[in-house]
N, C-alpha and C positions, 0 to 999 in steps of 0.2 A: 409445517412449522409455518406460525400466524404471525402476521407483520401486524397485521389493519388493529390488533387491539393494543397495541403499541399506548403508552400514554406516558406523561413524566417530561420535564421539560430539555430529555437528551433526544426528544423525538420533535423534528420539524414537517410540520406537516402542511400540506398544500391538498387546494378543491377541484376536481374536475368532476360536477355534478353531484351526482351519489356516489363516486368512488373514491375514495381517499387516496390519491398519492402521496407516496414518503419517499422523504431526503431524510436521510435517520444520519443520526453518529455513528463511529465506528464501537461502542460502548455497546449502543442498541444492540448493531446487527452479530455481535463477539454471543451476546448470549446463548444463541442455539450452536454456534459453532464449540461453542467451548462442553454444553452440554452432549454434542452428540461427536464430538470428536473429528471435525474437518476444518481446513484453514480457508480464509474469505485473501481473491486476490486481489491484487492493488495494484494496478494498471497506472505510468503513468503518459499521461495525455499532451499530444502539445501541437493541436491542429483538432479540425472537424471530425478527418476521413479516422482519426485514432481513434474520436469520443465515440463515433459511431460500429466499429469495429467491434468496441467493446461495449456496448449498451448492448447492440444486435445477437451480437454470443453468448450473454449473461443471461438476452430473454427466453434464446433457444434453447439455451440449455437449462435453464430454469434457477437460475443460481443468482442470491447476492453477490454484489459486487462493491469494490469499493475503486471509484475516479483519484486518482492523485497525479497531482500538481506541484512543479518543485520551482527553485524561485528564479531557476532557468528559462523555465518553460512560462513564470508569469511578466519575465523579463522580455522574453521572444512573445510572443502574445499577445496579453497586457490581462491584467488580470481581470477585468469587467468582459475581455469579451470573452474570456477559458467560461467566469463565473456564471454568464448567460447562456453559456451552450448546453452547460450542465444544467443548471433550472430548467431550458427547455427540454430536456434528454428524459429528466427527473416526471416530469408530467406528462413525456408521452409516452412510457412507459410504467407499467405492474409490478416491477421487480424492487424490491431493496435498495436504492443508492445511496454511499454512505461519498461524501463530497470534502478531501483531505490533502490537506497541504503536507508536504515532504522534505522533513530537512529542511527546518524554519532555521533560519539563526540568527534573526532579531527579532526585538521588541516590534520592532515599525511593520516588519515588513508580516508578523502574523498579528499583528491589531487590525491591519488592511483586510486579511484574510477573512477575522470577522465580520469585518463592515461588511465587505461582498457576500455574504450566504455562505463561507463554507462550513461541515458540521464538525471537521475535526481538523486540529491541529497538531504536527510535531514540531517537540522545540527539540535541537539537537545543539545540547553545550557539551557533548561526549568528551570533547579536547580538553575540556576543564579541567582541574582538577577535582576530588570526588565532591565536595563540600560544594565550590564555585555551581556545580552544575548540578547539587541539590536547592540553592539558593534560587540561581538564573528558573529551574523547573518549575520551584511553589512561587512565582510571581506570575508562571504563563497559568498552572493548572490555576490561581484565584482568579485571573480575570477573567479565561474560558468558560468557567462551568456556573461562573455567575451568568453567561451569555446564553449558557446548555448545552455546550462543545466537548465534545471530547480531549483528547489530552496524548498522547504517544512523546516521550521521553527514546531519550538512548543512554547505554551504558555501555560500555570498550568500545575500543575504534577497530572496524575494520579495513582490512591491508589487498594490496594488489598480492595476486595470485606469486609476482615474479618479486617478489619482495623476499630478499636473503636473510631467512631472520634464521637462530636458533632457534633450541626448543624453549629457554626461557624465555627467550621475546616476543616468540611465539603464544608461551600462555602468559604473559602479563599483557600482550591488548586484548587477547581475550575478558568478557564481562565476570567479575570477580563476585559468584553466589552470595556470600555473605557479602558483599556492598550491593548486592542490588536488594535483598531484603530491606538493609535499611534505605535505602532510596526511594523507592516504591512507601513503605513506613510514614517516612519525612517528607515524601514530594504529593502524596494524593496522586499520580496519574492513576490513567486508565488503562493501561497499555507499556508494556514497554521493549523495545526493540534491544535487542544483545547480539557480540557476537563470538561465535562458536567454529569460526574457520569460512562463513563465505565471506565475499570481495566485490565491491561494484564494479561493472563495463563486466571486458568480457578476459575469461580466465585463461591461463599459458596451463592447458594440466587439468589434474581432475581436482575440486576439493574435494576435503576430506574433514564433515564437519565431527565436532566435538558432542555427539551423543549423551554422552556420561554429565557433562557438565547441563546440557540442555536439561535435563533429566531433575537435576540438583537445585537448579532452582529454579524450574517450574514448579517443583515441590516446598522449593520456601518461599516464594513470595503467592502461590495462588492466583496468580491472572494473567488476561490473555499477556501471550509474547511474538515478535514478531520477528521475519527473518529479512532480512535485507539482502541485498545483491544477489536474491536467490536464480539470478540468471543463468543456464549453464549447471547446477546444481546436477549432479546425477537424481531421478526419480524418485529408485526406492532411498536411497536418502531423506530424500524430501516426501517423503510416506512414513520413515520412520518418526520423523520429527516432527509430522501431526501427528504421527500417536502417543509423542511422548507429551504436547499441548499446544505446539505451532499454530495460532489464530490466523494469522495476517502473514501473505508475502509476496516479498514485492517483486512487481517485474515491469523491466524499463528496456535494456538490452537484447532481449528476444524480440519484445514488438516491432522495437527501431530495425536490426536487421531483416525482420520480414517486411518495413514497409519499404525498407531500399531493394529487397531481394524482387517484390512485384515488381518495382519501377523497375529496375532493369530488365525480368522476362519479360516487362512488357515489352519494352521500346527494342529487345532483341527480335523480335518478334514483328514488329510494327516502327521500325528505323524514320519513315516517316511521317510517325503521325505529331500533330502537337494539342490537341486537344483535351486542358490539363482531369476534365470529370471520366476521361477515360484512361488518365493517365492512374488517377488517385483510386478508380475505383479497381483496378490492376493490386493497389498496393494495400487497399482494404480490405479486398478476400485474400490477402496473402497473412495480414495480422490478426484476423477471423479465424483460420486453422489454428492461432499460433495461440491465439487467445481461449479456445476452445481445449487444447491438449492441456495446459492450463487449468483451466476450471475443471477438467477431468482428473486430473493427478492431485491435486486439492479435494476432490471428492463435496466439493461444493455442489453440484450438479445435481439434479432435482431436489431441491430442497426445498420448493416452496409446490 
């Protein structure tokens, strides 16, 4: 896969001597994954060590990567800090990096992200009725596309695995294939996050993805599909979902668990330690192994 020849309004180029360093949009990064049937990991960051773990591992694995920030991360670390770190990381690497807003819920937040150098935004109006979701999403698409950014939207609702819901209720919160077709035709989004049985946070049990629904939706909309809440989903299900056309898989919880596990392990061996550099280095090593495992499971390694 060659990214050096990419052109057009959806690619943001930075220069470092004669080397072209790219911060790309998700629409751009999906082209090869759509063609060659692999998925790209979207890893959420909250601080420098998480970002370093993601970028370093993606470099080692020769994988494109999506760095994502949530509204919670923005509140915690500050949008300017996060943006500056990601742009510096993009300057220092030769792998394609997309910079994405995860679950943007307000016009104001999304506009601030556009102004601060993100290359992709998600508008999450999935709690709204279909027509309101379409209207809200169209407004964001119009602005973001004018600025050269990609837009992801969501249709359907992810629930907690602990929810005690019957089959009819479960089906009702999953993405309706016909509604998905209508939604993408009317909004012109670049990718669609669908609900097929994943959940945000920790699972209490084993998730069971509705792969038949995924297959139907992918064939109807014929565009990049996103899987949220994928931490903890068995890899055989992930593999089948990728074969059926999932292009982007979001990972957050598993990286957080690795971060805390690395710190706990460090202090169990070094109870008197107090140097944050050593503490965070241990956490970073633990996170890198999780990121590496995900990249290989998504089959985005050795693509550059």
